[in-house]
Every structure is written in structure tokens, then in C-alpha cells.
C-alpha positions in Angstrom: 25.7 -8.8 -34.1 22.9 -11.5 -34.4 24.9 -13.9 -32.2 25.1 -11.1 -29.4 21.5 -10.5 -29.7 20.8 -14.2 -29.2 22.9 -14.7 -26.4 21.3 -11.7 -24.7 17.7 -13.1 -25.0 19.0 -16.5 -23.8 20.7 -14.8 -20.8 17.5 -12.9 -20.0 15.5 -16.3 -20.4 17.7 -18.3 -18.3 18.5 -15.8 -15.6 15.5 -13.7 -14.9 17.0 -12.8 -11.6 19.6 -10.7 -13.2 17.2 -8.9 -15.3 14.9 -8.0 -12.5 17.6 -7.7 -9.6 16.8 -4.0 -9.3 13.1 -4.7 -8.6 12.6 -5.0 -4.8 9.9 -7.2 -3.8 9.3 -5.7 -0.5 9.0 -2.0 -2.2 5.7 -0.1 -1.6 3.9 0.1 -4.9 4.5 3.5 -6.5 7.5 4.2 -4.3 11.0 3.2 -5.4 12.5 4.4 -2.1 10.0 3.0 0.5 9.8 -0.6 1.7 7.0 -2.3 3.7 8.1 -2.5 7.5 10.1 0.6 7.4 10.3 2.8 10.4 8.5 6.0 10.7 11.8 7.7 11.3 13.2 6.6 8.1 10.0 7.5 6.2 10.0 11.0 7.8 13.7 11.3 6.7 12.4 11.0 2.9 9.1 13.0 3.1 7.9 16.1 5.0 5.2 15.7 7.5 2.2 17.3 6.8 0.5 17.1 10.3 1.4 15.8 13.6 1.4 12.0 13.7 -1.6 10.5 15.5 -1.1 7.4 17.8 -3.9 4.9 18.4 -4.0 1.9 20.8 -0.2 2.4 21.6 0.9 0.4 18.7 -0.6 2.2 15.6 0.6 5.5 14.3 -0.7 7.5 11.3 1.3 10.1 9.6 0.4 12.4 6.9 3.1 13.4 4.5 3.6 15.8 1.8 4.4 14.4 -1.8 6.6 16.4 -4.0 5.5 14.7 -7.1 1.9 13.8 -6.6 1.6 11.1 -9.2 1.5 7.3 -8.9 1.3 5.1 -11.9 0.8 8.3 -14.1 -2.3 9.1 -12.0 -2.5 12.6 -10.6 -3.4 12.3 -6.8 -3.6 14.9 -4.1 -0.2 16.0 -2.8 -0.5 14.3 0.6 -0.5 10.6 1.7 -1.5 8.8 4.9 0.9 6.3 6.0 0.1 3.7 8.7 2.5 2.2 11.0 2.2 -0.8 13.5 4.7 -1.1 16.1 6.6 1.4 14.1 6.6 -0.6 10.8 5.0 0.8 7.7 2.1 -1.3 6.7 -0.4 0.9 4.7 -0.4 3.8 2.4 -3.5 5.6 1.2 -3.8 8.4 -1.6 -6.8 10.6 -2.3 -7.4 11.2 -6.0 -10.7 13.2 -5.5 -12.6 14.9 -2.8 -15.9 13.6 -4.0 -17.0 10.4 -5.6 -15.8 10.4 -9.2 -16.9 7.6 -11.6 -14.6 8.9 -14.4 -11.5 8.9 -12.5 -12.2 5.6 -10.6 -12.9 3.6 -14.0 -9.7 5.3 -15.4 -7.6 4.2 -12.4 -9.3 0.8 -12.3 -8.3 0.2 -16.0 -4.7 1.2 -15.3 -4.5 -1.1 -12.4 -6.1 -4.0 -14.2 -3.5 -3.7 -16.9 -0.7 -3.5 -14.3 -2.1 -5.9 -11.5 -4.6 -8.1 -13.5 -8.4 -8.3 -12.8 -9.4 -7.3 -9.3 -10.3 -10.3 -7.1 -13.3 -8.6 -5.9 -15.3 -5.8 -7.2 -18.5 -4.6 -5.0 -21.0 -2.0 -4.5 -21.1 -0.2 -1.1 -24.2 1.5 0.1 -25.9 0.5 -3.2 -24.1 3.3 -5.1 -20.3 3.3 -4.7 -18.1 0.7 -6.5 -15.1 -0.6 -4.6 -12.5 -3.1 -6.2 -9.5 -5.0 -4.7 -6.5 -6.8 -5.8 -4.6 -9.3 -3.5 -1.2 -9.6 -4.7 0.1 -12.1 -2.0 2.4 -9.8 -0.5 0.3 -6.8 -0.6 -3.4 -5.5 -1.0 -4.9 -2.8 -3.4 -8.0 -1.1 -2.5 -9.7 1.4 -4.9 -12.6 3.4 -3.7 -14.4 6.1 -5.4 -11.9 8.7 -4.1 -8.9 6.8 -2.8 -6.4 4.2 -3.4 -4.9 2.3 -0.5 -1.8 -0.2 -0.7 -1.5 -2.4 2.2 1.0 -5.1 3.3 -1.0 -8.4 4.1 1.1 -9.7 6.8 1.8 -6.4 8.6 -1.9 -5.5 8.3 -3.0 -8.6 10.1 -0.3 -7.8 12.9 -1.8 -4.4 13.1 -5.5 -5.8 13.4 -4.2 -8.2 16.1 -2.7 -5.3 18.1 -6.0 -3.4 17.7 -7.9 -6.2 18.9 -5.6 -6.8 21.8 -5.8 -3.2 22.8 -9.5 -3.3 22.8 -9.5 -6.4 25.1 -10.4 -8.9 22.3 -8.6 -12.5 22.0 -7.7 -12.4 25.7 -7.3 -16.1 26.6 -5.9 -15.5 30.1 -8.4 -13.7 31.9 -6.5 -14.0 35.2 -3.9 -11.6 33.6 -6.4 -9.1 32.6 -6.4 -5.8 34.4 -9.4 -3.6 34.4 
């Protein structure tokens, strides 16, 4: 029995990929069944649409979905989430946990996220009264405000920003092709 236990520990140490094979590095935090870059059609097959999607700048769509289980990391959230897509690829998910600024809930969630993701890389005060914390986890970003939580894929968020800038006429290098 002891030999089997030692062998199991050695296998886990030597082959961590086998132990963590079920963890998808492209999964949206808090969702086992969503991945960054997933299409809106695929997402809407898994979740009920709460409102009609809004489209901005030809490339960006925002969908409000209904959540059957309004918890993320054991945190009670409101039963809807905003999902943002750029070029029909999921890049951001926002949840509200309160309708008004709530210090107690913010601090509780910040503690949970600090235990799960480490210390925030940035905490700042907005408008002199509201704290905002953020974690940059390489692949994705977490923003915690006084009423909401946002998870965003870093690379796709940059793609969305570039598409917004282009749609607004920013970053144009060839003015001869610009149509006004």
C-alpha cells in the first residue's frame, strides 16, 4: 500500500500534465464550458439570451445572458452576465454582484480572488472614493470594481481595442485610402 502511494506521488510530481490535463488554459475563469475566442452562436447555444445583442463599430457585439446558477467562485452574483465579442470571438465577461457600491462585498471578493489568483497587481481609488483592483494573469485580466467583476482575455481585448480605434478613424496610416 505504501509503495502504491509513493508511486502515485512520484507520478504526480514527474508528470503534472497528467494530473492537470482536465484544466483548459483557454477556459473563461468561473466557466467550465466557455473558452476565450468562442463564437456568439456557440455561447448562445449554452446560455439563454437576456436581451437582444447590441452591435458597435461593426466588429463588437455585447450580449446579456441569463445564468441558471448565479455563483462564481462561491460568490453570489446577479443572474445575468454581459459577454463581449470582437469579430465574433468572446473576449470579456462582466458580472454584477451589487446594484450599488458595497465595501463589505468588495472586500470579501477581493480576499477570495487574492487567495485564488495572488495579490492584485494594481489597486487604485477612483474618484477619490471607490477602490478598484486588478489582476493580470498573462492570458487574462481580472477587474474588480465596487459593484462588478470583469474577466477579459488580454490578446482579444487588444484586438477589440484596435478594431474600435480603426472604426473611429484612429491609427490610419494610408490617408489616400480613407473615405469620408
